[in-house]
C-alpha positions as CSV (number, residue, x, y, z in Angstrom):
1,M,149.1,138.8,40.8
2,E,147.7,141.9,39.1
3,F,149.3,143.6,36.1
4,D,148.9,147.0,34.5
5,L,147.3,146.3,31.1
6,S,147.4,149.9,29.9
7,P,148.4,150.3,26.3
8,K,152.0,151.6,25.8
9,L,154.0,153.2,23.0
10,A,157.4,151.9,21.9
11,N,160.6,153.6,23.2
12,K,163.5,154.5,20.8
13,I,166.5,152.3,21.6
14,Y,169.0,153.7,19.1
15,G,169.1,155.5,15.7
16,G,171.1,157.4,13.2
17,N,171.1,158.5,9.6
18,G,170.0,155.1,8.4
19,G,167.0,154.7,10.7
20,S,166.0,153.7,14.2
21,Y,165.1,150.7,16.4
22,S,162.4,151.0,19.0
23,A,161.0,148.5,21.5
24,W,158.5,148.0,24.3
25,S,160.0,147.5,27.7
26,P,158.7,144.8,30.1
27,S,159.5,147.3,32.9
28,E,156.6,149.5,31.5
29,L,154.4,146.7,30.1
30,A,154.7,143.9,32.6
31,M,152.6,141.5,30.5
32,L,155.5,141.2,28.1
33,R,157.5,139.4,30.8
34,Q,154.5,137.5,32.1
35,G,153.6,136.2,28.7
36,N,157.2,135.8,27.4
37,I,156.5,138.2,24.5
38,G,158.8,140.6,22.7
39,A,157.7,143.6,20.6
40,S,159.8,146.1,18.6
41,K,159.8,148.3,15.5
42,L,162.4,148.9,12.8
43,A,162.3,152.2,10.9
44,L,164.6,152.7,7.9
45,N,165.2,156.0,6.1
46,K,166.1,156.2,2.4
47,N,169.1,153.9,1.8
48,G,168.9,152.6,5.3
49,L,170.2,149.1,5.9
50,A,169.7,146.9,9.0
51,L,172.8,144.9,9.0
52,P,172.6,141.1,8.9
53,H,171.6,139.6,12.2
54,Y,169.8,136.9,14.0
55,S,167.6,136.9,17.1
56,D,167.2,134.8,20.2
57,S,163.4,134.6,19.5
58,A,161.0,133.4,16.9
59,K,159.0,136.3,15.5
60,V,156.3,137.5,13.1
61,A,157.3,140.6,11.1
62,Y,154.5,143.0,9.8
63,V,155.2,145.9,7.4
64,L,153.4,148.9,8.8
65,Q,154.5,151.5,6.2
66,G,156.5,151.8,3.0
67,S,158.2,149.2,0.9
68,G,161.7,147.8,0.6
69,T,163.7,144.6,0.4
70,A,164.4,141.8,2.9
71,G,167.1,139.2,2.8
72,I,166.3,136.0,4.7
73,V,168.6,133.0,5.2
74,L,167.0,130.0,6.9
75,P,169.4,127.6,8.6
76,E,171.4,125.6,6.0
77,A,169.6,127.3,3.1
78,E,170.4,129.8,0.5
79,E,169.5,133.5,0.8
80,K,166.0,134.5,-0.3
81,V,165.7,138.2,-1.3
82,I,162.1,139.4,-1.3
83,A,160.3,142.6,-2.0
84,I,158.2,143.8,0.9
85,K,155.5,146.4,1.2
86,K,152.8,147.6,3.6
87,G,150.6,144.8,4.8
88,D,153.2,142.0,4.4
89,A,153.5,139.5,7.2
90,I,156.7,137.4,7.4
91,A,157.3,134.4,9.7
92,L,160.9,134.3,11.1
93,P,161.8,131.1,12.9
94,F,164.7,130.5,15.2
95,G,168.1,130.8,13.6
96,V,167.0,132.8,10.6
97,V,169.5,135.6,9.5
98,T,167.9,138.7,8.1
99,W,168.8,142.1,6.6
100,W,166.4,144.9,5.7
101,F,166.8,147.7,3.2
102,N,164.8,150.8,2.1
103,K,165.7,152.4,-1.2
104,D,162.7,154.8,-1.3
105,D,162.0,158.2,0.1
106,T,159.1,156.9,2.3
107,E,160.2,155.5,5.6
108,L,160.0,151.7,5.9
109,V,158.5,150.6,9.2
110,V,158.4,147.0,10.3
111,L,156.8,145.7,13.5
112,F,158.2,142.5,15.2
113,L,156.2,140.5,17.6
114,G,157.5,137.2,19.0
115,D,158.0,134.6,21.7
116,T,160.9,135.2,24.1
117,S,160.4,132.1,26.2
118,K,163.8,130.8,25.0
119,G,165.5,134.2,24.8
120,H,168.1,135.7,27.1
121,K,165.7,138.1,28.6
122,S,162.0,137.4,29.1
123,G,159.9,140.0,27.3
124,E,162.8,141.4,25.2
125,F,164.4,140.5,21.9
126,T,168.2,140.2,21.8
127,N,169.7,140.6,18.3
128,F,173.1,139.3,17.3
129,Y,174.7,141.3,14.5
130,L,177.2,139.6,12.1
131,T,179.0,142.8,11.2
132,G,179.4,146.3,12.5
133,S,181.2,147.8,15.5
134,N,179.3,145.4,17.8
135,G,179.3,142.4,15.4
136,I,180.0,138.9,16.6
137,F,183.4,138.7,15.0
138,T,184.7,141.8,16.8
139,G,184.8,139.6,19.9
140,F,187.0,136.9,18.4
141,S,190.7,137.3,18.1
142,S,192.2,137.8,14.6
143,E,193.8,134.3,14.9
144,F,190.4,132.6,15.4
145,V,188.7,134.5,12.6
146,S,191.6,134.0,10.3
147,R,191.5,130.2,10.8
148,A,187.7,130.1,10.5
149,W,187.6,132.1,7.3
150,D,190.9,130.8,5.9
151,L,192.1,134.3,5.4
152,E,195.3,136.2,6.3
153,E,195.0,138.1,9.6
154,E,195.5,141.5,7.9
155,K,192.6,140.9,5.6
156,V,190.5,139.7,8.5
157,K,191.2,143.0,10.3
158,V,190.0,144.9,7.2
159,L,186.8,142.9,7.0
160,V,186.0,143.0,10.7
161,G,187.1,146.6,11.4
162,S,186.0,148.6,8.3
163,Q,182.3,148.9,9.3
164,T,182.6,151.4,12.2
165,N,178.8,151.9,12.6
166,N,176.5,149.4,14.2
167,D,173.0,147.8,13.7
168,I,171.6,150.3,11.1
169,V,173.7,152.1,8.5
170,Q,173.0,154.3,5.5
171,V,174.6,153.1,2.2
172,K,175.7,155.5,-0.4
173,E,173.3,156.8,-3.0
174,G,173.4,154.6,-6.0
175,F,174.9,151.6,-4.2
176,S,173.6,148.4,-5.9
177,M,171.8,146.1,-3.4
178,P,170.5,142.7,-4.4
179,E,167.3,142.7,-6.5
180,P,164.3,140.8,-5.1
181,K,163.2,137.6,-6.8
182,K,159.5,137.0,-7.3
183,E,159.8,133.3,-6.7
184,D,161.6,133.9,-3.3
185,R,158.3,135.3,-1.9
186,D,156.5,131.9,-2.2
187,G,155.9,130.6,1.3
188,M,157.9,133.4,2.9
189,A,155.4,136.3,3.1
190,L,151.7,136.9,2.9
191,N,150.1,140.3,2.3
192,C,147.3,140.6,4.7
193,E,145.7,143.6,2.9
194,E,145.4,141.5,-0.3
195,A,144.8,138.0,1.0
196,P,141.3,136.4,0.9
197,L,139.1,137.5,3.8
198,D,138.3,135.1,6.6
199,V,135.6,137.4,7.9
200,D,133.7,140.1,6.0
201,I,130.8,141.9,7.7
202,K,129.2,144.8,5.8
203,N,129.6,148.0,7.8
204,G,131.2,145.9,10.5
205,G,134.7,144.8,9.7
206,R,137.1,142.4,8.0
207,V,139.7,139.8,9.2
208,V,142.6,138.0,7.6
209,V,144.0,135.2,9.7
210,L,147.6,134.2,9.4
211,N,148.0,130.4,10.1
212,T,149.8,127.3,8.9
213,K,147.4,127.0,5.9
214,N,148.3,130.3,4.2
215,L,151.8,130.7,5.6
216,P,153.2,127.3,6.8
217,L,156.3,128.9,8.4
218,V,154.1,130.2,11.3
219,G,154.0,126.6,12.5
220,E,157.8,126.8,13.1
221,V,157.4,130.2,14.8
222,G,154.7,128.8,17.0
223,L,152.5,131.9,16.6
224,G,149.3,132.8,14.9
225,A,148.4,136.3,13.7
226,D,145.6,138.4,12.2
227,L,144.9,141.8,10.7
228,V,141.6,143.2,11.8
229,R,139.9,146.3,10.1
230,L,137.0,147.6,12.1
231,D,134.7,150.1,10.3
232,G,133.7,153.4,11.9
233,S,131.7,153.0,15.2
234,A,131.5,149.2,14.7
235,M,132.1,146.8,17.5
236,C,134.2,143.6,17.8
237,S,132.2,141.2,20.0
238,P,133.4,140.1,23.4
239,G,135.5,137.0,23.2
240,F,138.4,135.0,24.5
241,S,141.1,132.7,23.4
242,C,140.0,129.2,24.4
243,D,143.4,127.5,23.9
244,S,145.4,129.3,26.7
245,A,146.9,131.9,24.4
246,Y,147.9,135.5,25.0
247,Q,146.6,138.1,22.5
248,V,149.2,140.8,21.7
249,T,147.6,143.7,19.8
250,Y,149.2,146.6,18.0
251,I,147.0,149.5,16.8
252,V,148.0,150.2,13.1
253,R,145.5,153.0,12.3
254,G,142.6,154.9,13.8
255,S,141.4,154.8,17.4
256,G,138.7,153.3,19.6
257,R,137.7,152.0,23.0
258,V,138.6,148.7,24.6
259,Q,137.3,146.9,27.7
260,V,138.9,143.7,29.2
261,V,137.2,141.7,31.9
262,G,139.0,139.1,34.0
263,V,138.4,136.8,37.0
264,D,135.2,137.3,39.0
265,G,133.7,139.6,36.4
266,R,136.1,142.4,37.2
267,R,136.8,145.0,34.5
268,V,140.6,145.2,34.4
269,L,141.0,147.6,31.5
270,E,138.9,150.4,30.1
271,T,140.7,152.9,27.9
272,T,141.1,154.6,24.5
273,L,143.3,153.0,21.9
274,K,145.3,155.0,19.3
275,A,147.7,154.2,16.5
276,G,151.1,153.0,17.9
277,N,149.6,151.5,21.1
278,L,150.5,147.9,22.1
279,F,148.5,146.0,24.7
280,I,148.2,142.4,25.8
281,V,145.2,140.4,26.9
282,P,145.9,137.7,29.5
283,R,144.9,134.1,28.9
284,F,141.1,133.5,29.1
285,F,140.3,137.2,29.8
286,V,137.5,138.6,27.6
287,V,138.1,141.6,25.4
288,S,135.9,143.8,23.3
289,K,136.6,146.9,21.2
290,I,134.5,149.7,19.6
291,A,136.0,151.8,16.9
292,N,135.7,155.6,16.8
293,P,134.0,157.1,13.7
294,E,137.2,157.0,11.7
295,G,137.5,153.2,12.2
296,M,140.3,151.2,13.7
297,E,142.8,148.7,12.4
298,W,145.1,146.3,14.4
299,F,147.6,143.5,13.9
300,S,147.7,140.8,16.5
301,I,149.7,137.8,17.3
302,I,148.3,134.9,19.4
303,S,150.7,132.6,21.2
304,T,149.6,129.5,19.2
305,P,149.9,128.9,15.4
306,N,146.2,128.0,14.9
307,P,144.2,130.0,17.5
308,I,140.6,129.2,18.5
309,F,138.3,131.9,19.9
310,T,135.1,131.6,21.8
311,H,132.7,134.6,21.1
312,L,130.2,135.7,23.7
313,A,127.9,137.6,21.2
314,G,126.7,137.1,17.7
315,R,125.5,134.3,15.5
316,T,128.3,131.9,16.4
317,S,128.4,132.8,20.1
318,V,128.2,130.2,22.9
319,W,124.7,131.7,23.8
320,K,123.2,130.3,20.6
321,A,124.5,126.9,21.5
322,L,123.1,126.7,25.1
323,S,119.6,125.4,25.6
324,P,116.8,127.9,26.4
325,Q,116.1,126.3,29.8
326,V,119.8,126.8,30.8
327,L,119.7,130.4,29.8
328,E,116.4,131.0,31.7
329,A,117.8,129.5,34.9
330,S,121.2,131.1,34.6
331,F,119.9,134.6,33.9
332,N,116.9,134.0,36.2
333,V,114.5,135.5,33.7
334,A,111.1,134.5,32.1
335,P,111.0,132.6,28.8
336,E,110.0,135.7,26.9
337,A,113.2,137.5,28.0
338,E,115.3,134.5,26.9
339,K,113.6,134.3,23.5
340,H,114.1,138.0,22.9
341,F,117.8,137.7,23.9
342,R,118.3,134.7,21.6
343,S,116.6,136.4,18.6
344,K,119.1,139.3,18.6
345,R,122.4,139.3,16.6
346,T,121.5,136.6,14.2
347,S,123.2,137.9,11.1
348,S,126.7,138.8,12.2
349,E,129.5,136.8,13.7
350,I,132.4,138.8,15.1
351,F,131.6,142.4,14.2
352,F,128.5,144.5,14.8
353,A,127.7,147.5,12.7
354,P,126.7,150.7,14.6
355,S,123.1,150.8,15.8
356,N,120.8,153.1,14.1
């Protein structure tokens, strides 16, 4: 079965004074449903608050812009209130309740990528809000809520019915929200722009990989992630995920070109990428990117917590491992051609600087 792999932009689902929520639809990006992947963005204006909620999917959150505060309650645990800023990645396992708040003038934008295989709708997140006009407790009778909370029914009606807005609200200027605690960040978030680099190629690019070593919670989420920053006109070598994982990529900044090759050597995607695009590489398909002169940055999740990639160019490529005789026979070339081929790209691994 063939799918349209073309990159897509998110569609606004709802919004108001407090901010907006956008998502990618599996009806437009069919690989979301095929790969059981959800993707959405939360944008909060000044004093915007995303009301407490939980989701039917495990996710990785990545802060694209701004700074703010996140409240996170893991199952049967106390609330952790953490400061968040651009570059932060946060693993959100099943059952976690979160709220998000922006007190600054700059818009706070958070990307969510996750696994919808156990969700209500394949390829889409379903959020369940605890309060608001569509909150869970608006569906229960006053009697049930009264007995559950051990409150009089009249007081229950005030608590459940006073918040007439839903999902995202704007609190009054000067309203005092919980202050973040430095110790609460430990093990909850990793700033990918400040973390030690896993790959650093001069004039090529840099990579920070999010895995169970630097953020153990990704093991519970079941996803790996990385932030890749490609320098101007540099190339990310052709490669594929060799552990049957999908690659879900969001372009954070800049632009560039991408090619994806699938079964029988057929090129299934060739297009230009720009900031805001999301695209998905099917399992075992080979992908390569070249940045435009301004460079390109992307954040990706991989549908396994500790991904392994095979590269088809560069010092660590499979070509360097294969014996010369196999290459000669496979390419059907003379030994001199094989030696020339093997001698190239000996200094870099994943990224290639632009040719002179």
